Each structure stands twice: as structure tokens, then as C-alpha cells.
C-alpha positions in Angstrom: 6.4 15.3 -2.6 5.6 15.2 1.1 1.6 14.8 1.5 -0.8 14.4 4.3 -0.1 10.8 4.5 3.7 10.9 4.2 6.0 11.0 7.3 9.4 12.4 7.2 12.1 10.3 8.7 15.8 10.4 9.2 17.9 7.6 8.3 21.6 6.8 8.3 22.7 5.2 5.2 26.0 4.1 3.7 27.4 7.1 1.8 28.2 5.1 -1.4 24.6 3.8 -1.4 23.3 7.4 -1.2 25.6 8.4 -3.9 24.4 5.5 -6.2 20.8 6.5 -5.6 21.4 10.2 -6.4 23.1 9.0 -9.7 20.2 6.8 -10.6 17.6 9.5 -9.8 19.5 11.9 -12.1 19.6 9.3 -14.7 15.6 9.0 -14.4 15.4 5.9 -12.3 12.8 7.8 -10.0 11.5 11.3 -9.8 13.3 11.9 -6.5 15.4 10.1 -3.9 12.3 9.8 -1.7 10.4 8.1 -4.5 13.4 5.8 -5.2 13.6 4.8 -1.5 9.8 4.4 -1.1 9.7 2.1 -4.2 12.6 0.0 -2.8 11.2 -0.2 0.7 7.8 -1.2 -0.7 9.3 -3.9 -2.8 11.3 -5.2 0.3 8.2 -5.2 2.4 6.4 -7.3 -0.2 9.3 -9.7 -0.3 9.3 -10.0 3.5 5.6 -10.8 3.4 6.2 -13.5 0.7 8.9 -15.0 2.7 6.9 -15.0 5.8 4.0 -16.8 3.8 6.4 -19.3 2.4 7.7 -20.2 5.9 4.3 -20.6 7.1 3.3 -22.9 4.3 6.5 -24.8 4.8 5.7 -25.3 8.5 2.1 -26.3 7.6 3.4 -28.8 5.2 5.2 -30.6 8.1 2.4 -30.2 10.6 0.6 -33.7 11.0 -2.6 -31.9 12.3 -2.7 -29.6 9.2 -2.1 -32.5 6.9 -4.8 -34.5 8.6 -7.3 -31.5 8.2 -6.4 -31.4 4.4 -7.0 -35.0 4.1 -10.4 -34.7 5.7 -11.5 -31.8 3.5 -10.4 -33.7 0.4 -12.6 -36.7 1.5 -15.5 -34.4 2.4 -15.3 -32.9 -1.1 -14.4 -36.0 -3.1 -17.9 -36.5 -4.4 -18.4 -32.9 -5.5 -14.9 -32.8 -7.1 -15.7 -36.0 -9.1 -19.0 -34.6 -10.1 -17.4 -31.3 -11.3 -14.8 -33.3 -13.3 -17.3 -35.2 -15.0 -19.3 -31.9 -16.1 -16.0 -30.2 -17.4 -15.2 -33.2 -19.7 
């Protein structure tokens, strides 16, 4: 259903992919082709964002300045961490 927040777009897709989506929609995989593609695109966007975060974390794990900052924070909070650990026991 096209609503106020939806934007109609035109895409060129492989014909066999379109046929497969149509079959899946007929079998109940989604209420419409648009819904199917929207769900697939949303999942791909989430995956791309996760991949971006993973790459950033991997880069940070190799960055000497970032690692030094982490060590400094750990030193700064060592006393509070030890105190919290004692109260949990």
C-alpha cells in the first residue's frame, strides 16, 4: 500500500528474480511484491550497517591511540570496578 511516507520507484531487476518473488508472494511469503522487496531491503540495510560497525571496530582494535585510550579508562575505573566486584560477591 502506497502511503504518505512511501516513495514509488522504478527498478530494473533480473527477470528470474522477479518471477521468484512473485511465486513467493503467491505462496504467502509477503502480502505484496512491494512488501517483499521492502522487507528484503530493510534487512540488507541492517546488514550493511552491522558490517560497517564491524569494520570500524576492527580498525579501532588496531589503532594504537584507541587502545591507549581504552587502557587509560580501565586504569581510571579500576578502583570502582574492584569495589563493584566485591559488592556483587
